[in-house]
N, C-alpha and C positions, 0 to 999 in steps of 0.2 A: 854467303848467303847471309840473311839477317834472321835475329833468333823471331823464332815463333811468336807472333802475338798472344797467346794464350798462354805459353811459357812466362812471357816478359810481364803480362799481366800478373800472374801468380807470383812470380819474384818480386815483383815490385808489392804487392798485397801485403807479402810476408816483410819485405824490407822496411817498409814504411812504419809498420809497426816496430823496427827496433830503436836501439835508443842511437842514432848515427849522428853524425854532427851535421848540420845542415850543408858543409860543403860535399861531402860527400855523397849524402842525397840528391843535392843539384844535379850531381855530377851522374847520379845511374838514369835521371830523370829525364837527361840531354842524352843520355845513350841510349835507354833500350827503348823501344816504340811503344809509344803510349797514347791509348784512343780517347781520342776527346768525350768519346761517348760512357767511359767509364766514370760512371758516378761512384762506385764505391771509391774508389780510388782518389777520388776529388775529395768525400766525404772522410777517407782517412787525414790524407793531406789539413784540413781544416781543424779536424779534433787536434793532429798534431800541432799545429799553429797556437790552438787556445792555450794548450799545455806550455807551449814555448812563452806565452804570454803568460799566464801565472806562474810561471817559474823567476818572470820578473819581480813579483813580488809587487807590482803594481796593476789595479784595475784603470781600463783606460779606452775610451773611444773604438780604440783599435780591436779589443776584444766584443764591443757591440756590434762593431763591422763583421766579424769573423760570426756570429752566431747568428746575423742577417742574412748571411749567404749561405748558413745554415739552412736556416726555414725558408731560404728561397729554392735550396735542392731538393729540400725535403718537397715541395708543394710539386715540383717539374715533375716527382718520381710519386706523384701522387700518393705520399706520405702525409700521416697525419702527424701534425706536431706533437711532440711529447709534452707533457705538461713540466717535466723536468725541462727541458727547454725554455719554455716560458717562465719561468722561477727563476730560470739562469738569467734569461734575456732583461727579466724587470729588475732584479737586484742589482746589475750592473748597471741600466741606466740609471738605478737609483743611487748608486755608488757613487757615478762621474760624477752627477751632478750636486749631490748632498755634501760631497765630502770639499766639494769648490764652496758650497755654503760655509761649509762649517771653519775653512783654512783662507780662503781669500774674499768674502764677503759678498753682497749682494746683485753690487756693480757685475761683477766676474760669473758670478750663479746666472744672474738674468741672459747672460750670452748665452751658459748651457744649455740655458731651458730653452731659447730662440733656436740652438741648432738642433738638440737633442728631443727637446719634450710636443714640440711642433711637425718634427716627421712621426713620431708616436702619435700626437693629435689623426693624422693623415690615416694613420694603421686604425684608428678606432674609429674614423668614420665610414671604412672601407669594413664590409661584411665579412668578408672572407681572409680577412688579416691574423696568420696564422700563430704570430708571437702574441697577440691581444691576450691578456686575463682581466677580470677585476680586479686583482691587485693591483696592477697596472693602471687603468685606470682610476681608480683611487688615490694611489701617489699620483699621477699626474696632476690628480684635481687639488691635492694636499700641497702641492710642490709650489704651483703657482699659484696658490693664496698666500705662500710662507712669503714669498716675494713683497708682497704687501700688510703684510698681517704678521706683525711681532710674535702673537701668544701660537697661530700656527706653523710658524716660524721654527719656535722651542721645542713643539710637541713633534716635529719634523726629525728633528735633529736627535732626541732623543729615540724618538722609534728608529730610526737608522743606526745608533748606535748597540741594537741590540740584535742588527743583523750579520751574518757570516756572508759575505760575498763568497768566497774563496771557495766557502764549501760549497753552496749551491751551484757553484760551475764545472766541481769535482763530481759532484753526485749524477750531474749531465752527463760530462765525458765519459762516466763509469756507466752508464744507463746507456749510451750510445753503441758504448763498445761491446757491452753486452748483447743487445740486440741484432750487430754483424756477427756476432761467433768467431771462431780462430780465423784463421786464415788457410788458406786449400790445403798449403804444403804441410801447414801444423797439423790438419785433420791427416794426410796421407801418413805423417811419419807415425803420426798415437795408433792408427790401423797397422801399422810392421811391427810382428810378432820380434821379441828377442832373438831367435834363429836367422829373421833373415838382418837383422840388425848386423850381429858375427858377421853374416855372410859378405854383407856389403860393405861396413867397414875394417872387418879383420878382427875386430876386438869385441869385449865384453861391452853394455853400457851402463853406468850406474845410476840410480833413480835420483837423483840432484839437480838443482835448478841452475844452481851458478855456471858461469861460463868456462869453458874448458880454456886453461893456461896455456900461452902461448907456446911454451916450451914443450909442453906435454900434447899439444897438437900436434907438434911435428912428430914428436916422436911415433905418435899414434898411424902419420900420414907414412912416414916410412917402413913401419911394421907394416900398412895395409901393401905398400909397391912390393916388400919383401915377397907377403906371401902370394902376390896374385900371380910376379913372377916365377913364382918356383912353382906354384900351380900350372904355368902356362908349360913348363918345364916338363913336367910331369907328362901331360897331355901329350906334345910333340914326341916322348919317350915315346909311349903307348902305339903311335902312329907308325912308329918306326918300327918296332916289333911286331908288327903288322896287327896288333891286338885291335885296330882301330883305326877309323880311317880321316884324313884331316878335318879337324872340323871349319862348318860351314861360317860361321862368325866371324866377326876379326879380334886378332890376337893381339896381345899385350907383346913388344918386344923382349926378349929373354936378354938380360946382359951377358957379354962375351967377356967382358975384363977380368971380372970377379966370381967365384959362383957365392949364391945367395941359400944359405940354407933356410930350410922352411921355420917359421914362425913359432917359436920354444914358446909356452905356455908356464911361465913362471911361478912356483910354488908362495912367491909374496909378490904378487905384480905390487908397480907401483899406480896409486890412483891417478885414473886419467883425469879426475873431475878434481877441484879443490874443495874440501869440505867445507858445506854449507856451513855458518858460523851467524845464526837470529842476531838481527842486530837489540841490543837492548834499548832501553827507554832512553838512557843517560846518549847513548850515540844518536838517536833521532832528534831527541832537544839541542843537542852539541851542535847537531847539521843545520838544523832551522837554525839556530842562533848565527852562524857564520852565514848562511845566505842571505841574512836580514843583514849582515855588518861588511861581508866583503860582497856581495853580490851573485845571484846564480851565474856557473860561469866560471867562475876562479876557484874550482874546485882544486887546484896545487896548494894554492897559502889557505885554505881552509885546511886542508890535510896538514899542512906544514904547523899553521898556529896550535893545533889539538892532536897533534903526532900521539900525545899520549894517553889519549882515548880513541884514534885509530891507527893504534897501534897494530894491527891487522888486518887494515883497511887500507883499498890503495886510492888515487885518486879520481880513479875510471869504478870504483865501489861507491863513491859518495856522488857520482853524476846518476848514476843508475839508480841508488835510493831515492835521489832527489824528486827523479820522476815517478817513481811508483808512490812517491809522496804526495805527491799534486794531484795525482789519479783519484 
């Protein structure tokens, strides 16, 4: 029997927001039942792809296409396009065109105007186009004039150099995620009391946002199994003594090979979570410089080349921090 569709939707809604690699996520999407009508999941996937494009450090037409897909999705759901999305789209369209004008000259820029801005011209003619803004219209007129007028060309280049297209797109992604709110599983988890968490997991949860280290997580799971098996044995003993009848619900099997003692609370328990160390400005700037030099994804290389600065970090830490920086 396959997983319930609602449960699969909750799981995917949570996992898509996590810094999983594309291969793992693709495997989950192929394994779990996905509903074509799940617009929320589609939106999360588009936002994730936008973040991936930003992590490459180059603004391309691919990013422009992703923003257009987002607008189309909003339109189908009768959602008004946000000003943040309009600004991000305008800035990306300008970046794709004027960067070519600055680096490759008028001939290549003319080709970009035909492919990008003629499509935008069709949007302008359509009264219901959600991505159209006054800034977009003004840029369209200026860029078309810049091809034939040197003075306008210089003015366009000066204006473009003051733009921060990455910041515009980051602001849009941040705005979109805030409007979507947390995943259903996160909301449920936050509503569980500390006592409920201790009952479920068998240990105290510390208020820390860092990832549980693999070794400590294994110890926690083993401790949970021991506690559950011990509790199950106690319930069985009570039934034998006549104090209570057999439980109606399913039971965990009790180990017969060795006796498992109840979980004892250590006076000085080892922390289950790694103590979070705030990132310094030096670390953040070094990470940005590393991505610029070696490219996003080469986390081990960036870490190795700057191990004196990232001595208390891991390659995974660098990857997670970079995703936070670009959002």
